[in-house]
N, C-alpha and C positions, 0 to 999 in steps of 0.2 A: 533648692540645692544650688550652690554656687559652682560655676564652672572653674576650671583650673586657671584660666587666664584672669578671671575676676578675682580669685584668691591672690594671685601674684600681684595684680594691680593694687589691691587693697593692702597687701603687705608692704608694698613700696610706699604707698601713701602713709601708712603707719610709721615707717622708718623715717620718712621725711618730716612728719609732724613731731616725732620724738626728738629728732636732731635739732629742729628749729626751737623746741622748748628748752633743750639742754644748752644751747648757745645763745639764748635770748639775752637781752641786756640785763634783765633782772637776775637771771641765773648767773651770769658772769659777775655781777655785783655780789651775789651771795658767795661765790667761790672766793673772790678777793677778800670779803669779810672773814670767811673761815680761815683763809691763809694768814691774814693779819692777826687774828686771834691766836692761831697756832704759833706764829712768830713771837708774839708778845709773851705767850706762855713759856716759850723756849728761852727768851732773853731776860725775863724778869722772874724773880723768886716770889710768886704770887702769894704764897702763905705768909711770907714775911711782910709783904705790903699790907695785907689785911690785919696782921698783928700790930703793926705800927699805926695803922689807921684807927684801930680800936683804942689805942692808948691816947691818941690826940683828942678825941671827943668831937662832938658835933659843932661846937663853937669855932674850932680852928680847922675844920675839914677843908675849906677852900684854900687856906694857906698851905695845908699839907699837900693837897693835890697839885697846886702850883709849884711848890718846892720839889715834890717828887718828879714831876714832869721836866722841870728845868734842870734838875741835877742828874738826869739819866744820860746814857750814851746816845749818840745820833741815831743808830738803828732802831732803838726803842722809840724815840720821838717820831721817826718816819713811820714806823708800823702803827703807832697810835694815831698819827695824823691821817694816814690812809684809812684806818678803821673808822674814825670819826666822820671823815668825808663820805665814805661809801655807806656808812650807816645812815647818815642824814639823807643821802640820795635814795636809799631804799625806803626810808620813811616817807619821802616825798612821793615815790612811786606808789606806795601803799595808800596814801591819802588820795592821790589822783585816781587810782583804780576804785577806791571806795566811793568817792563822791561824783564821779563822772558817769554818764549813761553808757551802757554797753552798746557797742556797734559791732556788727559782723564784718570781718575783713577776710578777703579771699586771696 
């Protein structure tokens, strides 16, 4: 049976651990990624983009994407750039964590 002080200390440790996980670099990148996706969904008529993309065909898909990005408003381009940058950074974090040996840090 744990004493009252031991329970309080462990609760404090749990709060500190949870807080560190919620404000870690990876978590912050995920938050920015989610906000960028939300921003894009608010700024762009996504259903219309997919409809137009399906009409273009696979041969001209790169031309469609370039044309779509270059002919949008600046906030859409910024949100898309942030999403691509943060997504690439998250991918690098995932690759690093997958292929690097685990070490304990205190």
